[in-house]
Backbone bond lengths (Angstrom), bond angles and torsions (degrees), N, CA, C in turn:
res aa  C-N    CA-C-N  psi(-1)  N-CA   C-N-CA  omega(-1)  CA-C   N-CA-C  phi
1 X - - - 1.444 - - 1.525 109.08 -
2 X 1.317 115.35 134.49 1.465 119.79 174.28 1.517 108.91 -87.46
3 X 1.318 116.20 137.14 1.464 122.20 -179.96 1.519 108.62 -120.15
4 X 1.342 114.49 119.89 1.459 121.44 -176.26 1.519 108.82 -121.09
5 X 1.318 115.52 130.25 1.463 120.97 178.56 1.527 108.51 -108.52
6 X 1.328 116.34 130.32 1.457 122.00 173.22 1.520 105.64 -103.52
7 X 1.341 116.60 116.00 1.464 119.86 -171.26 1.516 112.33 -137.90
8 X 1.300 115.29 145.33 1.457 124.84 169.74 1.520 105.20 -167.02
9 X 1.326 118.82 134.68 1.456 119.23 -177.52 1.524 114.26 -69.26
10 X 1.314 117.10 -14.20 1.459 120.71 -176.42 1.520 110.46 -97.06
11 X 1.310 116.24 134.85 1.456 120.68 172.30 1.528 109.71 -69.36
12 X 1.324 117.17 150.22 1.460 121.28 177.65 1.513 114.30 78.56
13 X 1.328 117.37 14.37 1.463 120.20 -177.48 1.527 113.26 -83.08
14 X 1.325 117.49 -15.47 1.462 120.43 -179.37 1.522 113.48 113.93
15 X 1.324 117.85 10.92 1.470 120.50 -178.50 1.530 111.47 -59.70
16 X 1.318 116.99 -52.24 1.465 120.34 -177.47 1.519 111.86 -69.14
17 X 1.318 117.14 -30.71 1.464 120.58 177.03 1.528 109.80 -61.56
18 X 1.317 116.82 -38.22 1.463 120.05 178.26 1.522 112.46 -78.11
19 X 1.341 118.57 -29.92 1.465 121.39 -169.26 1.526 115.18 -102.72
20 X 1.362 123.07 -19.33 1.467 123.64 -170.08 1.516 114.72 -75.42
21 X 1.369 118.53 163.14 1.475 123.35 -179.35 1.531 110.92 -151.55
22 X 1.350 117.98 144.81 1.467 120.90 172.81 1.536 110.51 -85.65
23 X 1.325 116.32 172.29 1.467 121.34 -175.65 1.521 113.79 -65.38
24 X 1.334 119.00 -28.72 1.461 119.91 -177.63 1.533 112.25 -78.05
25 X 1.311 116.81 -4.10 1.463 121.18 173.97 1.527 107.94 -106.31
26 X 1.315 116.31 -179.96 1.470 119.20 179.33 1.528 109.19 -50.93
27 X 1.325 117.58 136.01 1.466 120.42 -171.94 1.522 113.63 -69.49
28 X 1.332 113.36 153.01 1.458 121.39 171.64 1.515 107.01 -98.09
29 X 1.292 115.79 134.85 1.458 120.28 176.14 1.505 108.18 -125.36
30 X 1.294 115.80 152.52 1.458 120.86 179.92 1.522 109.78 -69.10
31 X 1.320 115.51 134.91 1.458 121.93 177.72 1.521 105.71 -128.69
32 X 1.305 116.39 98.90 1.456 122.06 -172.12 1.525 111.35 -78.24
33 X 1.348 116.08 121.60 1.463 121.09 176.59 1.520 110.87 -120.48
34 X 1.341 116.55 21.72 1.458 119.49 -172.37 1.533 114.34 -83.16
35 X 1.321 119.84 -23.00 1.464 121.36 -178.04 1.517 112.22 -87.55
36 X 1.346 115.50 -175.14 1.463 119.93 176.95 1.519 111.22 -66.31
37 X 1.315 116.09 -30.07 1.459 122.01 171.17 1.519 104.83 -121.88
38 X 1.309 117.00 153.88 1.451 116.81 179.93 1.515 110.32 -125.06
39 X 1.334 113.88 157.54 1.457 120.80 -178.31 1.514 110.53 -64.52
40 X 1.313 115.70 149.19 1.465 120.60 171.45 1.527 107.78 -75.00
41 X 1.317 117.26 154.78 1.466 118.36 175.71 1.530 109.53 -66.01
42 X 1.330 117.75 162.32 1.465 120.32 179.78 1.530 111.34 -53.21
43 X 1.331 116.47 140.77 1.460 121.73 -174.35 1.524 113.84 -64.40
44 X 1.327 118.45 -27.31 1.458 119.78 -177.67 1.537 113.36 -85.00
45 X 1.307 117.75 6.22 1.465 121.89 177.37 1.527 110.28 -77.64
46 X 1.316 116.31 143.46 1.461 120.13 170.09 1.522 110.38 -102.24
47 X 1.340 115.66 -26.85 1.458 122.16 175.48 1.523 107.17 -136.56
48 X 1.310 116.59 128.10 1.462 121.52 176.60 1.525 108.02 -116.33
49 X 1.335 116.12 125.52 1.460 121.64 179.90 1.522 107.68 -114.62
50 X 1.307 115.37 119.91 1.460 121.36 -178.45 1.523 109.39 -99.55
51 X 1.328 116.57 113.95 1.461 124.06 175.55 1.524 106.08 -88.47
52 X 1.321 116.87 101.53 1.457 120.83 -172.69 1.525 112.16 -79.79
53 X 1.325 116.21 155.48 1.464 119.60 175.77 1.524 110.97 -75.41
54 X 1.321 115.83 156.95 1.466 120.17 173.72 1.521 108.42 -61.75
55 X 1.309 116.16 147.87 1.461 120.54 175.90 1.514 115.18 84.39
56 X 1.327 118.95 6.81 1.466 120.61 177.81 1.527 108.82 -66.47
57 X 1.339 116.66 122.38 1.462 120.83 -179.51 1.523 109.85 -161.77
58 X 1.313 116.23 177.81 1.454 122.57 173.67 1.513 113.98 62.52
59 X 1.324 115.63 -139.36 1.463 122.53 -175.48 1.529 111.74 -58.72
60 X 1.330 116.39 -43.03 1.474 120.33 -179.30 1.533 110.24 -62.57
61 X 1.331 117.79 -44.22 1.464 120.96 178.21 1.529 110.37 -59.18
62 X 1.322 117.12 -46.43 1.471 120.43 -179.17 1.520 111.57 -63.35
63 X 1.329 117.15 -37.67 1.458 121.19 177.41 1.530 110.87 -62.94
64 X 1.316 116.02 -47.40 1.464 120.36 -179.61 1.523 110.40 -66.23
65 X 1.321 117.35 -42.56 1.468 121.06 179.65 1.520 112.78 -57.88
66 X 1.328 116.08 -33.73 1.461 119.57 -177.74 1.528 112.07 -65.34
67 X 1.323 117.51 -15.73 1.462 121.88 -179.10 1.527 113.35 -104.96
68 X 1.327 118.33 -0.11 1.457 122.01 -173.90 1.528 112.85 -101.01
69 X 1.335 114.53 156.95 1.463 121.92 173.05 1.523 110.53 -102.08
70 X 1.338 115.64 -35.92 1.458 121.14 -175.50 1.521 109.65 -141.14
71 X 1.336 114.45 150.96 1.458 121.37 176.05 1.526 107.04 -127.29
72 X 1.319 116.16 129.62 1.452 122.16 175.01 1.524 106.57 -114.19
73 X 1.332 116.04 126.34 1.463 121.18 -178.33 1.529 108.68 -116.52
74 X 1.337 117.41 109.24 1.465 119.56 174.49 1.527 109.91 -78.94
75 X 1.328 116.43 133.45 1.460 121.18 179.37 1.529 108.26 -137.43
76 X 1.313 116.12 129.31 1.471 121.43 176.81 1.520 109.98 -90.81
77 X 1.327 117.25 154.77 1.467 120.29 -179.63 1.523 112.92 -81.27
78 X 1.319 115.45 52.42 1.463 119.54 174.17 1.520 107.42 -118.65
79 X 1.301 116.73 149.62 1.462 121.18 -179.62 1.530 110.73 -57.06
80 X 1.352 117.80 -40.08 1.462 121.03 -179.58 1.527 111.55 -62.79
81 X 1.331 116.11 -45.15 1.470 119.29 -179.64 1.523 111.48 -65.65
82 X 1.313 115.91 -41.68 1.462 118.88 -179.35 1.525 110.83 -64.46
83 X 1.321 117.46 -44.73 1.464 120.10 179.65 1.531 111.68 -65.79
84 X 1.328 116.66 -37.42 1.460 120.40 179.38 1.523 111.54 -66.16
85 X 1.319 117.49 -30.38 1.468 120.74 -178.73 1.530 112.39 -79.16
86 X 1.319 118.03 -19.48 1.474 121.35 -176.31 1.532 112.27 -55.57
87 X 1.335 117.36 -48.78 1.464 120.02 -179.19 1.530 111.08 -61.52
88 X 1.338 116.46 -39.96 1.461 119.63 178.46 1.528 110.78 -62.50
89 X 1.329 117.41 -46.22 1.470 120.63 -179.62 1.519 110.72 -61.15
90 X 1.336 117.08 -41.86 1.462 120.50 179.34 1.525 111.25 -67.38
91 X 1.335 116.15 -39.34 1.466 119.58 178.52 1.530 110.92 -67.43
92 X 1.317 116.79 -38.88 1.464 119.90 177.07 1.526 110.81 -62.46
93 X 1.328 116.51 -41.78 1.466 120.83 -178.80 1.530 111.80 -62.80
94 X 1.326 117.26 -27.09 1.462 121.90 -179.45 1.527 113.03 -88.37
95 X 1.325 117.54 -7.18 1.460 121.74 -175.69 1.521 110.71 -82.93
96 X 1.319 115.55 132.41 1.465 121.72 -175.70 1.537 112.53 -56.73
97 X 1.332 118.19 -43.68 1.467 121.04 -178.47 1.524 111.62 -61.13
98 X 1.321 116.77 -34.84 1.467 121.06 178.64 1.526 109.85 -76.11
99 X 1.326 117.20 -44.55 1.468 120.86 179.86 1.522 111.64 -60.71
100 X 1.325 116.60 -36.38 1.466 120.36 -179.37 1.526 111.97 -86.57
101 X 1.331 116.21 6.21 1.461 124.33 176.46 1.524 113.26 59.81
102 X 1.344 116.32 32.14 1.464 120.24 172.69 1.527 110.56 -83.52
103 X 1.319 116.26 -21.69 1.464 121.93 -179.27 1.527 108.21 -120.93
104 X 1.326 116.43 126.53 1.460 121.74 176.89 1.519 109.50 -90.19
105 X 1.333 116.40 143.35 1.456 122.08 178.66 1.524 108.99 -120.30
106 X 1.331 115.89 138.12 1.459 121.45 176.59 1.521 108.88 -139.35
107 X 1.315 115.70 145.02 1.461 122.08 178.99 1.523 108.40 -106.89
108 X 1.337 116.17 139.16 1.458 122.52 173.62 1.517 107.09 -120.13
109 X 1.323 116.91 120.91 1.459 121.29 174.62 1.520 108.94 -74.69
110 X 1.320 117.15 126.55 1.466 122.28 -177.60 1.524 110.30 -108.98
111 X 1.342 115.85 140.08 1.469 122.51 177.37 1.537 110.36 56.06
112 X 1.306 115.05 52.17 1.461 121.83 -174.42 1.527 110.77 -104.91
113 X 1.313 115.41 133.09 1.462 122.10 169.65 1.522 105.71 -115.05
114 X 1.337 118.37 106.02 1.465 121.15 -172.62 1.526 114.25 -62.10
115 X 1.334 117.30 -10.45 1.466 120.00 -179.82 1.520 112.73 -84.53
116 X 1.330 117.90 -3.27 1.459 120.50 -172.37 1.526 112.78 -103.74
117 X 1.330 114.85 157.06 1.458 120.45 175.28 1.534 112.72 -61.62
118 X 1.349 119.31 -43.39 1.467 118.18 178.68 1.532 113.29 -56.74
119 X 1.311 117.66 -34.64 1.464 120.45 178.43 1.522 111.07 -66.70
120 X 1.301 116.42 -41.65 1.474 120.03 176.83 1.530 110.38 -66.40
121 X 1.334 116.68 -36.52 1.456 120.60 177.55 1.535 111.15 -65.98
122 X 1.332 116.69 -35.36 1.464 120.33 177.20 1.530 110.61 -62.35
123 X 1.311 116.73 -46.10 1.467 120.54 179.45 1.526 110.31 -61.00
124 X 1.326 116.81 -45.56 1.468 120.89 179.67 1.528 110.62 -63.48
125 X 1.317 117.00 -41.24 1.461 121.99 179.67 1.533 110.71 -61.12
126 X 1.328 117.20 -46.21 1.463 120.98 -176.50 1.524 112.55 -68.93
127 X 1.322 117.95 -26.44 1.460 120.72 -179.39 1.525 112.44 -62.34
128 X 1.310 118.04 -29.57 1.466 120.22 -179.11 1.529 112.67 -68.19
129 X 1.336 117.87 -18.13 1.458 121.35 -178.84 1.526 112.24 -98.32
130 X 1.309 117.85 -6.20 1.456 122.72 179.83 1.534 111.40 55.56
131 X 1.344 115.17 43.25 1.453 121.43 176.83 1.521 108.70 -113.84
132 X 1.327 117.98 142.02 1.463 119.81 -176.47 1.525 113.09 -74.45
133 X 1.325 115.23 126.26 1.463 121.90 170.63 1.523 104.72 -88.58
134 X 1.337 117.43 101.40 1.464 119.64 -171.67 1.522 113.49 -79.87
135 X 1.316 116.63 -29.13 1.459 119.53 177.32 1.518 109.37 -167.96
136 X 1.309 115.04 166.43 1.461 121.82 173.53 1.511 108.11 -127.37
137 X 1.310 115.30 139.11 1.454 121.86 179.48 1.515 107.21 -111.36
138 X 1.311 115.24 126.41 1.457 119.42 -174.80 1.521 111.96 -73.18
139 X 1.309 115.03 158.05 1.457 121.35 175.90 1.515 108.01 -67.56
140 X 1.304 116.91 130.21 1.456 120.32 175.34 1.519 108.54 -160.41
141 X 1.309 116.64 164.79 1.456 120.57 176.44 1.521 110.79 -64.26
142 X 1.321 117.50 -23.44 1.465 119.90 178.08 1.523 111.31 -63.04
143 X 1.333 116.76 -33.41 1.471 119.42 176.25 1.515 110.32 -62.94
144 X 1.320 116.32 -45.74 1.459 121.38 -179.80 1.528 109.92 -65.16
145 X 1.322 117.26 -43.37 1.459 121.84 -177.83 1.526 112.74 -72.14
146 X 1.306 117.91 -23.07 1.464 121.09 -178.95 1.527 110.89 -58.96
147 X 1.318 117.29 -42.89 1.458 120.39 179.82 1.520 110.43 -66.28
148 X 1.330 117.15 -40.92 1.464 121.20 -179.05 1.521 112.41 -64.99
149 X 1.330 117.31 -38.91 1.462 121.33 -176.11 1.518 113.22 -93.14
150 X 1.335 117.25 -17.17 1.457 120.43 -177.89 1.511 113.56 82.97
151 X 1.331 117.06 3.87 1.459 121.58 178.40 1.514 108.13 -88.32
152 X 1.322 117.06 127.43 1.454 118.12 176.05 1.515 108.83 -75.55
153 X 1.295 115.72 165.70 1.454 119.87 178.65 1.519 111.34 -63.83
154 X 1.322 117.72 -22.58 1.453 121.19 -178.03 1.515 113.05 -93.26
155 X 1.343 117.85 -6.05 1.461 121.70 179.44 1.520 113.06 -87.89
156 X 1.299 117.35 -27.74 1.461 121.17 -172.69 1.522 111.18 -88.19
157 X 1.320 115.76 127.59 1.466 118.94 176.92 1.523 111.73 -80.72
158 X 1.325 116.95 -4.08 1.462 120.50 177.73 1.512 112.47 -88.04
159 X 1.315 116.79 -8.06 1.462 121.12 -177.23 1.522 109.85 -74.03
160 X 1.321 115.53 135.72 1.456 119.67 173.13 1.520 108.84 -64.16
161 X 1.329 118.43 151.61 1.460 119.07 177.98 1.522 110.47 -57.53
162 X 1.308 115.13 146.71 1.460 119.05 178.07 1.513 109.65 -65.83
163 X 1.317 114.26 149.57 1.463 119.70 -178.54 1.508 110.41 -95.46
164 X 1.283 115.81 138.67 1.459 122.12 176.80 1.515 109.10 -94.15
165 X 1.325 116.74 140.95 1.461 119.94 176.54 1.510 111.80 -87.77
166 X 1.309 117.99 -23.56 1.454 118.98 179.63 1.488 111.46 -138.27
């Protein structure tokens, strides 16, 4: 089973937009990570996506990371989002699973308009961490509606293809 964590310490960064699902798609099940140890995902899963709470850091982050294969970090091109992600990127860099390359990390730009200065600033900001910006998703009402409907941006066939910044 592949285990993917969607994480960002800031609320409203796009974690649930990337991770949520409606009932007519593969089901979402509760995966409790609140205790000192956390439950394994359901055994019949082939892919488990963990939509983490805002503020996940420290011991709890390291515990969860030890069980993951991949980490996806949504970051918006706003100064607040970029600054909020800095501590997470630094903490990830210090984590043994990441240093030993057992866990892959990827960045997704959220609500990005590649024609704007903030979008260019996001790309420049992420380069200092040497983390891959795998794609950028443009600002649209579909992003806002994704949370309301539970459809991720990758579930809907009506979504325009994601835009690449480079």
